[in-house]
MARDRENRO-375597 format. One line per field, with one value per residue (C-alpha): residue in one letter; x, y, z; residue number from 1. Coordinates in Angstrom, 2 decimals. Layout:
REM residues N
resn = c(A	...) $
x = c(X	...) $
y = c(Y	...) $
z = c(Z	...) $
resi = c(NUM	...) $
REM end
This chain:
REM residues 699
resn = c(X	X	X	X	X	X	X	X	X	X	X	X	X	X	X	X	X	X	X	X	X	X	X	X	X	X	X	X	X	X	X	X	X	X	X	X	X	X	X	X	X	X	X	X	X	X	X	X	X	X	X	X	X	X	X	X	X	X	X	X	X	X	X	X	X	X	X	X	X	X	X	X	X	X	X	X	X	X	X	X	X	X	X	X	X	X	X	X	X	X	X	X	X	X	X	X	X	X	X	X	X	X	X	X	X	X	X	X	X	X	X	X	X	X	X	X	X	X	X	X	X	X	X	X	X	X	X	X	X	X	X	X	X	X	X	X	X	X	X	X	X	X	X	X	X	X	X	X	X	X	X	X	X	X	X	X	X	X	X	X	X	X	X	X	X	X	X	X	X	X	X	X	X	X	X	X	X	X	X	X	X	X	X	X	X	X	X	X	X	X	X	X	X	X	X	X	X	X	X	X	X	X	X	X	X	X	X	X	X	X	X	X	X	X	X	X	X	X	X	X	X	X	X	X	X	X	X	X	X	X	X	X	X	X	X	X	X	X	X	X	X	X	X	X	X	X	X	X	X	X	X	X	X	X	X	X	X	X	X	X	X	X	X	X	X	X	X	X	X	X	X	X	X	X	X	X	X	X	X	X	X	X	X	X	X	X	X	X	X	X	X	X	X	X	X	X	X	X	X	X	X	X	X	X	X	X	X	X	X	X	X	X	X	X	X	X	X	X	X	X	X	X	X	X	X	X	X	X	X	X	X	X	X	X	X	X	X	X	X	X	X	X	X	X	X	X	X	X	X	X	X	X	X	X	X	X	X	X	X	X	X	X	X	X	X	X	X	X	X	X	X	X	X	X	X	X	X	X	X	X	X	X	X	X	X	X	X	X	X	X	X	X	X	X	X	X	X	X	X	X	X	X	X	X	X	X	X	X	X	X	X	X	X	X	X	X	X	X	X	X	X	X	X	X	X	X	X	X	X	X	X	X	X	X	X	X	X	X	X	X	X	X	X	X	X	X	X	X	X	X	X	X	X	X	X	X	X	X	X	X	X	X	X	X	X	X	X	X	X	X	X	X	X	X	X	X	X	X	X	X	X	X	X	X	X	X	X	X	X	X	X	X	X	X	X	X	X	X	X	X	X	X	X	X	X	X	X	X	X	X	X	X	X	X	X	X	X	X	X	X	X	X	X	X	X	X	X	X	X	X	X	X	X	X	X	X	X	X	X	X	X	X	X	X	X	X	X	X	X	X	X	X	X	X	X	X	X	X	X	X	X	X	X	X	X	X	X	X	X	X	X	X	X	X	X	X	X	X	X	X	X	X	X	X	X	X	X	X	X	X	X	X	X	X	X	X	X	X	X	X	X	X	X	X	X	X	X	X	X	X	X	X	X	X	X	X	X	X	X	X	X	X	X	X	X	X	X	X	X	X	X	X	X	X	X	X	X	X	X	X	X	X	X	X	X	X	X	X	X	X	X	X	X	X	X	X	X	X	X	X	X	X	X	X	X	X	X	X	X	X	X	X	X	X	X	X	X	X	X	X	X	X	X	X	X	X	X	X	X	X	X	X	X	X	X	X	X	X	X) $
x = c(99.51	98.75	101.93	101.45	100.54	102.90	106.10	106.64	105.95	108.19	110.95	110.77	110.96	113.85	115.69	115.13	116.36	119.73	120.17	122.97	120.61	119.04	116.06	115.25	116.57	114.68	111.11	111.88	113.06	109.92	107.72	109.52	109.13	105.36	105.20	107.07	103.80	101.76	100.70	102.50	105.40	107.97	106.69	107.36	110.87	111.51	110.52	112.83	116.00	115.65	115.35	118.94	118.21	117.63	120.25	122.56	122.18	118.41	118.49	120.95	118.62	115.64	117.53	118.40	114.80	113.65	116.26	115.29	111.63	112.35	113.71	110.67	107.62	108.27	107.41	103.73	103.50	105.15	103.03	101.96	103.26	103.28	100.43	101.11	100.03	102.58	105.33	104.64	104.94	108.13	109.78	109.08	110.39	113.62	114.76	113.41	116.71	120.24	121.59	122.43	125.41	126.60	128.63	127.61	123.91	124.22	125.70	122.86	120.26	121.94	121.90	118.21	117.31	119.20	117.22	113.96	115.33	116.10	112.40	110.73	113.04	112.17	108.56	107.19	109.92	110.66	111.65	114.57	117.34	116.34	116.24	119.69	121.12	119.79	120.99	124.59	124.71	124.00	126.75	126.20	129.07	127.14	124.05	126.21	128.24	125.19	123.41	126.53	126.84	123.21	123.73	126.59	124.67	121.62	123.76	125.64	122.40	120.68	123.81	123.72	120.29	120.51	117.07	116.89	114.17	116.17	119.34	117.44	116.25	119.81	121.12	118.52	119.47	123.21	122.86	120.69	122.99	126.46	127.37	126.33	128.26	131.41	131.05	130.50	133.60	135.76	134.57	135.44	138.73	139.83	138.83	140.95	143.98	143.74	143.52	146.38	149.00	146.94	147.98	144.38	144.06	140.32	139.49	141.71	140.07	136.58	137.16	138.98	136.03	133.71	136.13	136.14	132.34	131.75	134.35	132.53	129.35	131.17	132.70	129.26	127.83	130.85	131.17	127.49	125.58	126.26	125.95	128.57	130.47	133.11	130.40	129.82	132.24	131.72	132.55	135.68	136.70	136.46	138.46	141.20	141.41	142.02	145.73	146.42	144.34	146.27	149.56	148.23	147.11	150.36	152.29	150.04	151.34	154.68	153.08	150.78	152.24	152.63	150.67	147.38	143.75	144.36	147.04	144.70	141.91	144.34	145.58	141.99	141.17	144.25	143.29	139.72	141.03	142.75	139.60	137.64	140.11	140.23	136.44	135.94	138.50	136.80	133.27	134.01	137.29	136.68	135.52	138.80	140.89	141.53	142.90	145.31	148.30	147.93	147.25	150.40	152.56	151.31	151.58	154.98	156.47	155.35	156.15	159.31	161.07	162.28	159.07	157.37	160.13	158.89	155.21	154.07	152.92	152.42	148.69	149.02	151.88	149.72	146.84	149.11	150.52	146.99	146.14	149.15	148.31	144.66	145.68	148.33	146.01	142.73	141.22	139.34	142.73	144.14	143.65	142.80	145.59	144.07	144.11	141.30	138.93	139.57	137.33	138.66	138.35	140.58	143.16	143.26	143.82	146.46	148.27	148.40	149.78	152.46	153.52	153.97	155.69	158.90	162.11	163.60	160.35	159.92	163.58	163.38	160.14	161.63	164.89	163.10	160.66	163.49	166.18	163.88	160.47	161.56	164.22	163.43	162.84	164.24	160.78	160.50	163.96	163.06	159.82	161.78	163.92	161.19	158.22	159.37	155.98	154.23	156.76	155.95	152.20	152.74	154.81	152.02	149.23	146.83	144.44	146.16	147.82	145.31	146.15	149.70	152.82	154.99	152.38	151.18	154.68	155.11	151.80	152.62	156.02	154.41	151.82	154.27	156.83	154.18	152.93	156.37	158.57	160.53	161.70	162.26	163.82	167.28	167.08	166.47	169.09	171.64	170.78	171.28	174.67	175.99	175.26	177.17	179.23	179.00	178.20	180.17	178.22	179.41	177.73	174.08	172.99	174.50	172.71	169.38	169.89	170.56	167.49	165.41	166.77	166.18	162.64	162.12	163.56	161.16	158.13	159.01	159.81	157.31	158.39	162.09	161.63	163.57	166.13	167.54	169.35	167.95	169.54	173.04	172.23	170.93	174.10	176.66	175.13	172.07	173.15	176.44	174.47	172.25	175.39	176.49	175.52	176.40	173.51	173.57	173.12	169.74	167.71	169.43	169.05	165.33	165.07	166.99	164.86	161.74	163.12	163.65	160.03	158.89	160.89	160.25	157.18	158.61	162.04	163.87	165.50	164.31	167.90	168.61	165.86	168.10	170.46	167.47	166.18	169.59	169.51	165.96	167.03	169.83	167.62	164.92	167.65	168.57	168.97	166.42	162.71	161.71	164.15	162.72	159.12	160.02	161.81	158.67	156.73	159.17	159.02	155.25	155.62	158.20	156.10	153.02	154.80	153.73	157.37	157.69	159.12	158.62	161.76	163.94	162.22	162.16	165.82	165.05	161.55	162.42	164.66	162.20	159.18	160.98	162.13	158.68	157.14	159.65	158.75	155.05	155.71	157.89	155.63	152.91	150.74	147.56	148.28	151.80	150.67	148.04	150.69	153.11	150.25	149.36	152.97	152.90	149.57	151.05	154.03	151.79	149.48	152.36	154.20	151.00	151.77	155.50	154.80	153.84	157.19	157.46	154.02	154.10	155.17	152.53	149.79	150.64	150.75	147.52	145.12	146.94	146.86	143.13	142.45	144.55	142.75	139.25	138.80	140.44	138.16	140.34	143.27	140.94	140.09	143.82	144.00	141.06	142.84	145.98	143.94	142.35	145.78	147.01	144.12	144.71	148.43	147.91	145.12	143.75	146.25	144.27	142.06	144.73	143.72	140.04	140.20	141.04	139.69	136.08	135.29	136.71	134.39	131.50	132.00	132.68	129.51	127.13	124.89	123.82	127.40	128.34	131.76	130.07	129.65	133.42	134.24	131.41	132.79	136.22	134.58	132.39	135.41	137.32	134.33	134.26	137.98	137.80	135.02	136.88	140.00	138.31	139.06	135.69	132.68	132.98	130.24	132.09	131.93	128.23	127.55	128.58	125.64	123.43	124.57	123.31	119.58	119.97	122.45	119.97	117.21	119.30	121.16) $
y = c(95.12	92.58	90.67	90.31	93.91	95.39	93.54	95.50	98.85	98.14	96.87	100.07	102.29	100.25	100.71	104.46	104.37	103.06	106.09	108.60	111.39	112.94	114.13	110.46	109.07	111.26	110.62	106.88	106.84	108.71	106.19	103.23	104.83	105.08	101.40	100.20	99.81	98.34	94.67	92.52	94.93	92.62	89.64	91.65	92.50	88.80	87.89	90.60	89.84	86.08	86.62	86.19	87.53	91.06	93.80	93.21	96.77	96.48	93.14	94.55	97.47	95.12	93.09	96.22	97.46	94.00	93.93	97.41	96.37	93.49	95.95	98.24	96.10	92.43	92.55	92.03	95.21	97.44	100.13	98.84	95.36	92.69	90.21	86.70	85.30	87.36	86.55	82.83	83.17	85.20	82.75	79.89	81.86	82.82	79.22	77.66	77.93	78.69	79.45	83.18	83.57	87.02	86.90	90.32	89.66	86.16	87.68	90.22	87.47	85.40	88.43	89.15	85.48	85.75	88.88	87.02	84.04	86.31	87.20	83.95	80.96	78.38	79.05	80.56	79.10	75.56	74.40	76.84	74.85	71.44	73.01	74.54	71.25	69.39	72.10	72.05	68.33	68.77	68.11	71.27	73.61	76.86	75.68	74.14	77.31	79.60	77.34	77.23	81.01	81.35	78.71	80.79	84.08	82.44	80.78	84.03	85.98	83.44	83.19	86.95	86.90	87.52	86.97	83.83	82.22	82.88	81.49	78.30	77.95	78.36	75.78	73.33	74.14	73.76	70.38	69.18	70.16	70.15	66.65	67.48	70.78	68.95	66.32	69.02	70.92	67.80	66.83	70.20	70.37	66.91	67.82	70.97	69.16	66.55	69.20	71.43	69.34	69.06	72.46	73.22	76.68	77.03	73.72	74.56	77.96	76.49	73.86	76.35	78.77	75.99	75.06	78.68	79.01	75.72	76.69	80.01	78.05	75.80	78.80	80.25	76.90	76.04	79.37	80.30	77.03	75.28	76.18	73.62	72.75	70.68	68.05	67.61	65.12	66.42	70.00	69.02	66.65	69.47	71.84	69.30	68.61	72.26	72.04	69.20	70.95	74.17	72.33	70.91	74.32	75.99	73.36	74.03	77.59	76.23	75.05	78.03	81.22	84.31	86.65	85.19	84.75	81.23	82.49	85.20	82.66	80.21	82.83	83.85	80.23	79.85	83.04	81.76	78.62	80.86	82.98	79.86	79.16	82.79	83.18	79.88	80.83	84.19	82.76	79.45	79.71	76.60	74.54	75.62	74.11	70.79	72.88	75.05	72.71	72.07	75.76	76.87	74.14	74.94	78.74	78.79	76.30	78.27	81.73	81.12	78.16	77.21	75.20	78.32	79.30	79.55	78.96	81.66	85.16	88.30	88.08	84.43	85.28	88.05	85.61	83.06	85.74	86.86	83.25	83.00	86.38	85.48	82.26	84.01	86.87	84.98	85.74	82.43	80.70	82.77	81.26	83.40	84.32	81.67	78.60	76.99	79.72	78.86	76.59	73.18	74.38	77.39	75.27	72.75	75.45	77.13	73.82	73.29	76.82	76.41	73.04	74.60	77.85	76.33	78.34	77.23	77.99	81.43	82.29	81.34	83.30	86.38	86.22	85.66	88.49	90.91	89.73	88.91	90.58	93.83	94.56	97.45	95.96	97.10	98.39	100.41	101.94	102.85	104.45	106.35	107.87	108.49	109.40	110.24	111.57	108.47	106.36	108.09	107.65	103.93	103.55	105.01	102.95	103.03	100.06	98.39	95.73	93.08	93.40	94.74	92.74	95.26	96.44	92.85	91.60	94.43	93.71	90.00	90.82	93.09	90.47	87.56	89.66	90.80	87.24	85.63	88.57	86.59	84.21	86.78	89.70	88.00	87.16	90.79	92.08	89.74	91.12	94.65	93.75	92.58	96.01	98.28	101.06	102.68	100.69	100.85	103.05	100.87	97.77	98.32	94.94	95.71	99.09	97.44	94.76	97.46	99.37	96.20	95.53	99.15	98.80	95.78	97.63	100.51	98.25	96.38	99.53	98.89	95.26	96.24	98.93	97.02	95.50	98.47	101.49	103.74	106.95	105.49	103.94	107.31	109.16	106.53	104.91	106.63	110.27	109.59	107.69	110.74	112.75	110.51	112.66	110.24	109.76	105.96	106.34	108.04	104.86	104.73	108.45	108.07	104.87	106.24	109.38	107.19	104.85	107.77	108.79	105.30	105.46	109.11	108.30	105.00	105.80	109.03	111.24	114.84	116.14	114.66	116.64	119.57	117.12	115.65	119.09	119.92	116.72	117.47	120.94	119.36	116.63	119.11	120.44	116.98	116.64	113.81	114.65	111.33	111.96	115.47	114.21	111.43	113.99	116.15	113.11	112.52	116.23	115.92	112.89	114.80	117.93	115.76	113.86	114.63	115.29	118.09	121.30	124.58	126.16	123.43	123.84	127.65	128.07	125.88	127.18	129.76	127.38	124.48	126.57	128.10	124.70	123.14	125.99	125.44	121.74	122.62	124.74	122.12	119.06	118.70	115.76	116.57	113.87	115.17	118.80	117.70	115.85	118.80	121.15	118.88	119.07	122.88	122.97	120.82	123.14	126.23	124.64	123.69	127.03	129.12	132.88	132.31	131.56	135.18	136.40	133.52	133.04	135.84	133.59	130.95	133.58	134.88	131.37	129.90	131.93	130.60	127.03	127.40	128.46	125.61	123.04	123.82	120.19	118.70	119.11	117.04	119.40	122.30	120.63	120.60	124.31	125.02	123.16	125.22	128.43	127.44	127.14	130.29	132.36	130.99	131.78	135.28	136.25	139.74	140.15	137.56	140.46	141.04	137.69	138.69	139.41	135.71	134.21	135.44	134.27	130.85	130.68	131.92	129.11	126.37	127.05	127.72	124.65	125.64	125.05	121.40	121.56	122.18	118.40	118.15	121.58	122.39	120.93	122.58	125.72	126.09	125.63	128.25	130.61	130.12	130.76	133.77	135.27	134.41	136.21	139.14	142.52	143.82	142.78	144.06	144.28	141.54	139.22	139.95	139.17	135.54	135.17	134.92	131.28	130.64	130.33	127.61	125.84	125.77	124.64	121.85	120.56) $
z = c(107.63	104.87	104.10	100.35	99.63	102.22	101.30	98.09	99.76	102.78	100.50	98.47	101.59	103.04	99.74	100.00	103.61	102.39	100.12	100.64	99.56	102.67	100.64	99.98	103.30	105.79	104.50	104.34	107.97	109.04	107.24	108.82	112.24	111.69	110.67	113.78	115.69	112.83	113.19	110.62	110.07	111.67	109.69	106.53	107.80	108.51	104.94	103.58	105.52	104.94	101.15	99.99	96.50	97.78	98.17	101.14	102.49	102.44	104.27	106.80	107.52	107.86	110.47	112.44	112.45	113.57	116.35	117.60	117.51	119.90	122.46	122.14	121.43	122.28	125.98	126.75	128.84	126.20	124.50	121.06	122.02	119.31	119.46	120.76	117.38	115.46	117.97	117.57	113.79	114.08	116.50	114.14	111.16	112.86	113.37	110.18	108.32	109.46	106.01	105.96	103.55	104.76	108.00	109.32	108.75	110.25	113.41	113.68	113.22	115.94	118.25	117.65	118.22	121.52	122.41	121.87	123.83	126.78	126.99	125.88	126.40	127.57	128.58	125.35	123.14	124.36	120.88	120.50	122.24	120.78	117.30	117.77	119.03	116.01	113.64	114.87	114.06	110.33	107.83	105.79	106.75	106.43	108.36	111.05	111.54	111.64	114.11	116.28	116.11	117.26	119.95	121.37	121.40	122.98	125.68	126.34	126.72	128.98	131.14	131.76	133.45	137.19	138.76	140.91	138.79	135.60	137.20	138.08	134.48	133.22	135.70	134.38	130.80	131.49	133.19	130.32	127.43	129.01	127.88	124.31	124.37	125.53	122.82	120.20	121.30	121.40	117.91	116.38	118.30	117.10	113.55	113.70	115.13	112.36	109.64	110.85	109.09	105.88	104.54	103.56	105.09	104.31	106.03	109.00	109.41	109.13	111.83	114.03	113.81	115.00	117.79	118.95	118.91	120.72	123.33	123.84	124.55	127.02	128.79	129.56	130.62	132.80	134.57	134.94	134.69	138.01	141.68	142.78	139.61	141.43	142.04	138.30	136.75	133.21	134.21	136.11	133.34	130.81	133.02	133.74	130.01	129.15	129.97	127.51	124.86	125.47	124.93	121.65	120.41	121.44	119.50	116.48	116.45	115.20	111.96	111.36	109.90	112.06	109.80	108.63	109.66	110.99	113.35	114.66	115.28	116.89	119.34	120.15	120.93	123.16	125.02	125.38	127.14	129.70	130.08	131.01	133.82	135.00	134.98	136.77	139.43	139.89	140.21	141.95	143.92	146.05	143.06	141.43	144.27	142.44	139.52	141.54	141.28	137.55	136.79	138.60	137.06	133.58	133.89	135.56	133.09	130.03	131.42	133.48	131.83	128.36	127.77	126.41	124.00	120.43	121.19	123.64	122.69	124.76	125.46	126.49	128.89	130.37	130.91	132.58	134.87	135.75	136.62	138.96	140.47	141.10	142.86	144.97	145.99	146.32	149.73	149.68	149.86	152.75	156.21	159.22	161.64	163.87	161.62	163.59	162.39	158.73	156.70	155.56	151.93	152.63	154.43	151.61	148.98	151.15	151.58	147.80	147.30	149.96	148.53	145.09	146.01	147.35	147.80	144.43	142.58	144.16	143.57	139.90	139.38	141.06	139.09	135.77	136.37	137.09	134.69	131.76	131.93	133.58	130.94	128.63	125.18	121.86	120.92	124.14	123.68	120.10	121.28	123.93	121.16	118.58	120.78	124.33	125.45	124.09	126.01	129.33	128.76	128.00	131.17	133.33	131.75	134.72	134.68	131.75	133.94	132.85	129.18	128.78	129.56	131.45	133.99	134.36	135.26	137.75	139.48	139.65	141.17	143.80	144.76	144.97	146.86	149.33	149.88	150.20	151.28	153.87	151.15	148.41	150.32	150.55	146.83	145.85	148.29	146.73	143.28	144.66	146.13	142.76	141.25	143.63	142.06	138.63	135.50	132.26	129.83	126.95	128.44	127.54	128.87	132.29	132.30	131.51	134.19	136.78	135.58	136.08	139.59	140.62	139.29	141.55	144.57	143.93	143.55	146.76	148.77	151.58	151.96	152.10	154.77	157.45	155.08	153.15	154.60	151.91	153.23	152.92	149.56	148.34	149.34	148.35	145.27	143.83	143.98	142.11	139.45	138.87	138.13	135.23	132.23	129.41	126.98	127.32	131.08	130.71	131.44	134.83	135.52	134.85	136.91	139.88	140.19	139.84	142.54	144.92	144.31	145.37	148.60	149.53	151.64	152.91	154.28	153.47	156.09	156.07	156.26	152.82	151.11	150.05	148.33	146.50	145.51	144.09	142.05	140.85	139.68	137.65	136.18	135.14	132.82	131.51	127.76	127.71	127.84	129.46	132.32	132.83	132.90	135.38	137.53	137.60	138.82	141.67	142.57	142.93	145.21	147.25	147.84	148.49	151.26	154.84	155.85	153.29	154.79	152.97	154.46	152.90	149.54	149.15	148.07	145.03	144.29	141.63	139.68	139.87	138.96	135.99	134.74	135.20	133.24	130.44	130.45	130.26	127.19	125.54	125.80	123.18	124.23	126.18	128.82	129.42	129.72	132.24	134.22	134.33	135.25	138.18	139.38	139.13	140.98	143.75	144.14	144.20	146.77	149.07	149.07	148.90	148.99	148.57	144.89	144.08	142.71	140.21	138.63	136.06	133.19	134.02	134.35	130.88	129.38	130.78	128.53	125.46	126.80	127.59	124.02	122.58	124.77	123.48	122.34	125.47	128.46	130.79	130.13	130.89	134.20	135.00	134.13	136.47	139.29	138.67	138.72	142.05	143.65	141.91	143.25	146.76	146.47	145.06	147.46	146.76	143.92	141.98	140.80	138.15	136.66	136.23	132.45	131.95	135.15	135.06	131.48	132.45	135.47	133.31	130.75	133.29	135.30	132.39	132.15	128.63	127.42	126.66	128.42	131.78	132.12	132.64	134.05	136.45	139.69	139.33	137.94	141.04	143.32	141.33	141.59	145.37	145.96	143.63	145.78	148.99	147.78	146.07	147.71	146.54	144.47	140.91	138.23	136.30	139.32	139.80	136.15	136.67	139.07	135.99	135.97	139.49	138.75	136.09	138.39	141.26	138.93	137.36	140.39) $
resi = c(1	2	3	4	5	6	7	8	9	10	11	12	13	14	15	16	17	18	19	20	21	22	23	24	25	26	27	28	29	30	31	32	33	34	35	36	37	38	39	40	41	42	43	44	45	46	47	48	49	50	51	52	53	54	55	56	57	58	59	60	61	62	63	64	65	66	67	68	69	70	71	72	73	74	75	76	77	78	79	80	81	82	83	84	85	86	87	88	89	90	91	92	93	94	95	96	97	98	99	100	101	102	103	104	105	106	107	108	109	110	111	112	113	114	115	116	117	118	119	120	121	122	123	124	125	126	127	128	129	130	131	132	133	134	135	136	137	138	139	140	141	142	143	144	145	146	147	148	149	150	151	152	153	154	155	156	157	158	159	160	161	162	163	164	165	166	167	168	169	170	171	172	173	174	175	176	177	178	179	180	181	182	183	184	185	186	187	188	189	190	191	192	193	194	195	196	197	198	199	200	201	202	203	204	205	206	207	208	209	210	211	212	213	214	215	216	217	218	219	220	221	222	223	224	225	226	227	228	229	230	231	232	233	234	235	236	237	238	239	240	241	242	243	244	245	246	247	248	249	250	251	252	253	254	255	256	257	258	259	260	261	262	263	264	265	266	267	268	269	270	271	272	273	274	275	276	277	278	279	280	281	282	283	284	285	286	287	288	289	290	291	292	293	294	295	296	297	298	299	300	301	302	303	304	305	306	307	308	309	310	311	312	313	314	315	316	317	318	319	320	321	322	323	324	325	326	327	328	329	330	331	332	333	334	335	336	337	338	339	340	341	342	343	344	345	346	347	348	349	350	351	352	353	354	355	356	357	358	359	360	361	362	363	364	365	366	367	368	369	370	371	372	373	374	375	376	377	378	379	380	381	382	383	384	385	386	387	388	389	390	391	392	393	394	395	396	397	398	399	400	401	402	403	404	405	406	407	408	409	410	411	412	413	414	415	416	417	418	419	420	421	422	423	424	425	426	427	428	429	430	431	432	433	434	435	436	437	438	439	440	441	442	443	444	445	446	447	448	449	450	451	452	453	454	455	456	457	458	459	460	461	462	463	464	465	466	467	468	469	470	471	472	473	474	475	476	477	478	479	480	481	482	483	484	485	486	487	488	489	490	491	492	493	494	495	496	497	498	499	500	501	502	503	504	505	506	507	508	509	510	511	512	513	514	515	516	517	518	519	520	521	522	523	524	525	526	527	528	529	530	531	532	533	534	535	536	537	538	539	540	541	542	543	544	545	546	547	548	549	550	551	552	553	554	555	556	557	558	559	560	561	562	563	564	565	566	567	568	569	570	571	572	573	574	575	576	577	578	579	580	581	582	583	584	585	586	587	588	589	590	591	592	593	594	595	596	597	598	599	600	601	602	603	604	605	606	607	608	609	610	611	612	613	614	615	616	617	618	619	620	621	622	623	624	625	626	627	628	629	630	631	632	633	634	635	636	637	638	639	640	641	642	643	644	645	646	647	648	649	650	651	652	653	654	655	656	657	658	659	660	661	662	663	664	665	666	667	668	669	670	671	672	673	674	675	676	677	678	679	680	681	682	683	684	685	686	687	688	689	690	691	692	693	694	695	696	697	698	699) $
REM end
């Protein structure tokens, strides 16, 4: 492809490819696809996206086609691979100027340079890193920023390579440029700190952006660039310096507004500091040993003392808690039962931990977690009132502990209590003792404190097994609290029934089950939806427990099943319906054929729910699970379900239908139990076997 004659034609087709008119767009895309394998095509694209006078959309498209071409045709062994001559020209062209004025295009160019670097640097592209280092030194703001942006993406990409030879190359690169990267970061950081008080928001933002990018480079070099980083003075110097830098940046937050771009960038930079520490601890636990003391002192002071007041924010607190948690739980820092079998590195780290976590420190952490971080916030109470189902989903956030404050505090509490239970058990028992008896419904703070302490007792259930007479506590304290019907007491009604669910498999006398079932029946009629949903959860834990006895449960079965069905109808969120369905399924599975007199309402409702859940395949999976248990419970009577049941099996096991990806496994199990419980083979049942041949061919 001749560059001079082709540029105009390619430019015209790219322009057509940005059209909203499909009649123009489709032929243009076809033409570009044909050119992808033509020699010289990518040189033309390079000339187009580096020409700043052309339309932005056209240049953007040219960059994307170039980037996709790297993935497909840059490797030597690829079909229609680019020639070495053209690749040499392209590499040189990509780093001639770092002056792209449009941020989005600049990012894409940096990414595509990094893609080429992954394949060619340093062997075929030895000049890349030296060119980037020189370019980030220039005084021109735009060129400096674009070069720094590229430097980051190249470093990030090279750091992600995992083959031994590639790792060795990155180690060599890191040791060669680490001193420069540190100097660059310190320069931009000092510039930012000097400009914060100037009031010039544009200058502050510009220097902060460079600080952030240079710190991103250092993060990759520090975490991935050294086999034994603790032996490198520059690396350890940088890491030790993070804490003072963090203090400086946190103080800067006092002078930067709470609602602007600078504040957002500042918080991202603060979080990035913590990510450096967390990543380094994860990858190099023994190299992190000299940082354990300072990390714990810093994190505990900002999270659990007045030092952090006015400067901390939620994501930062979460990161600090994760840092404490990772140090507490780190297996590299836990000696063997026989100390002599432990390595000196492990013993040293363990000694530092034990010296820090003294009785006063542990007591203060425990008390602050419970009395401050466990308290329901104003926002949570408002959400409870305005969106009760959303509140319950937030409360059961699954893997969100790394990123959300409440689950993070609870996980930290569990880990610290497990590690230091002999010290902390008396502290928590003392907090329990102060809360005996009913609480004044007019004292909302006292209600929330009790809720927080009960939360802690539930989370620490296994650790408190020998210290709490839960059966007596249930009869004398918890059961009476469940009977307080005042609206302001609902946080405690919810918490108490949750607490019982946490203890049910730990320590709960079988003779007390009927009393609990009576309480559950009452709470499933509670005025508050959150309380009813939490009660359903505890019911599931109760019937799942290995000490469950059907004879104790049967007197309450009709009432509970009816109330659960009403709850299923009332809730509207997909996640909540799935949850209630799982509880119903559990009950049906446990009582088996005894469920027959009570399932009529559910059998009538499931076809409607199936139709409503057409866009929610996970809810349909829950329906399939419920049907499996229903068929097993109904036995031969399940033939009455066939008008609904067989089309469901047909759809779930039809590999030509998109939902089969989600429904197939449960659909096959439902098909099997339907056959096992069928009194005879009907033509409708045989018709489903049309699905069998494709199933055998596909799987």
